[in-house]
N, C-alpha and C positions, 0 to 999 in steps of 0.2 A: 460641356464641363459639369453642369449640374447634375447629370446623370451619373458621371464618374464619382462625383462627391457623394451622392446618395448611396452607391455601392460601397464606397469605403466606409461611411458611416455605419451602414447596415452590417458590414463585416466586423466592425469594431464592436457594436452592440452585441452581435452574436457571441463574439469572444468573451466579452464581459459578462454575459449571461451564462457562460459555461458551454457555449456552442462549440468551442475548441478543447474542450476537456478530454483528455485521453481515456479516461475511464468510461465516459459516456460513449465515445467512439467504439471502444472495445465491446461494451455491453450491447450496443445496437447492432454491430456485426455479428455477435454471438446469437442474438435473438433471431436475426434473419436467417442465418446459417441453420440453426436449430429448427426453425419453422420449415425451411426448405428441405432438410434432410429427413425430417421426422414424419413423412407422409405415411399415413396408416398407423401412426403411434397415437396413443391416447393423449388427450389434453393434459392429463395429470403428468404423464411421463415427460411431456414437453416442459411443463412448468418446473418439474424436478431438475431437468437438464439445465434450464435456464437459471434457476437457483444456484446449482453448482457452479455454473460458469461465472455468474455474478460474484460469488464468493471468492473464486480464484482471481477475478479481476481485481477485487478489493484487497485481497492478501498481497497481490503483486504490487499494487499501488502503495500499500503501506510499507511493504519491504523496500520499495525504492525511496519512499519519504524517510524511513529510518536511516537509510544509507546516506541520503543528501544531508539530513541533520547531523549525522555523525561525522561526515566530511567537514562540515562547519565547525563541529566541536574539536576536531583535530587541529583546525587552525586557530580557534579562538579560546578554547577552554584552558583554564589555568591550573586546575587541580589535576594531579597525576593519575588519580583513580578514575576521574571523569574521562580523561584522555585515553586510559586503558580501555574503559567500557566502549568508547567511541571506536577505538581500533578494532576491538573484537566484533563490533557491528559491521564495520567496513570489510573486515576479513570474512565474516559470515555471509555477507551479501551475495557473492558469486555463487556459492554453493546453494543458497535458498532460490536464487533466481533461475538457476539450472534446473533444480527439482520442480519448480512451478512451470517452467517452460516445457520440460519433458511431459508433465501431466496434460498440459494444454495441447501439446502435439497429439498425444494419445487420444484426448477427448475431442480433438479437432475444433478447438476454440482459440480465439484471439486474446492476447493479453496486452495491456498497455506498455508502451516503451518509453514514456516520459512521465513526469510528474503530473498528477491531477491538479486541478485548480486549488483544492484544499491542501495539497502537499506543497505547492508553490507558496501558498499563503503562510504555511507554518515555517517553511525554510526562510522566507523573507522576514517574517517576524522575529525568528531567532538570530538571524545574522545582523539585524538591526540593533541588537543588544551589544553593549561594549563588553570587551573581554573582562573577566573577573568573576567573583562568586555569583553575581546576579545572572551572568551568562550561563554559568555551570548549572545552577539551579533551574533555570529556564529549559536548558537542554534535557536535564533529567526528567523534569516534569513532562516534556513533550514525549520523550521515550517511554516513560511510564504509561501515558495516556494511549500512545500507538500500540504498545506491546499488549496492554489489557485488551484493547479492541481486537488485536490480532488473535489473542487467546480465545476471546469469545467466538470469533469468526471461524477459527480453526476447529473449535469444539463442535459448532453447528455443522461444518463441512464434514467432519468425521461421523457425526450422527446420522447425516442424511447421504453419505457417500454412495455413488453408484457402483463402486468396485473397491477391492481390497487396497489397490495402490493409492486411491484418494483418501480411503479410511486411515491407512498408515501415515500418509503425509499429514493429515489433519491431526492425528494424535501427536506425532512428533513435533509439529509446529506449534501446538498448544503448549506442550511440555517446555519448548525452548522459549516461547514468549513469556510464559510464567517466570522462568528463571530470570530473563532479563528484566522484566517488570519488578521482580523482588530486589534484584541488585540495584536498579535505579532508585527504588523506594528507600533502600538502606542508606545509599549514598545521599539522598536527599536529606534524610534524617540526620546524618553526620554534618553535612554542610549547613543545614537550615537551623 
């Protein structure tokens, strides 16, 4: 029985330390796949491929976090403009997810399918807020932070893209993220 208890405790510790993080799992799988497939390829090319894969993993994770935050806002936001922004994010999610998964398939990389530990924390933090202006402001703050990060990441992705499809996606994602960040910022200014 002690052995069983030790295994359970170890599993819980690994999960608490991020051992069950979907982003980490995807990144590890991608690194292994790139190392295995890239026999005879320079170390620099392998590192570039790993960077591209990691950026796509992170963009996918942020996209999913934005979706989940926006789902919460559809349930709890009180301002109609905030709800409209949340609805746009929810509607946009499927299109962005498909674009990311198409790129991943072409590049033969794995993307996360569930929230990262950080994403779960953000969603739990937001949903713990009571409905009202404070919730709306917190949602807008989170969306602004995420979309600013997405913009920076998409810019880096476009700059270092291994092909035209990735470069085009990065440029488009950066532009769209900047638009969403600007909208969240202007709504925060109105509400705050």
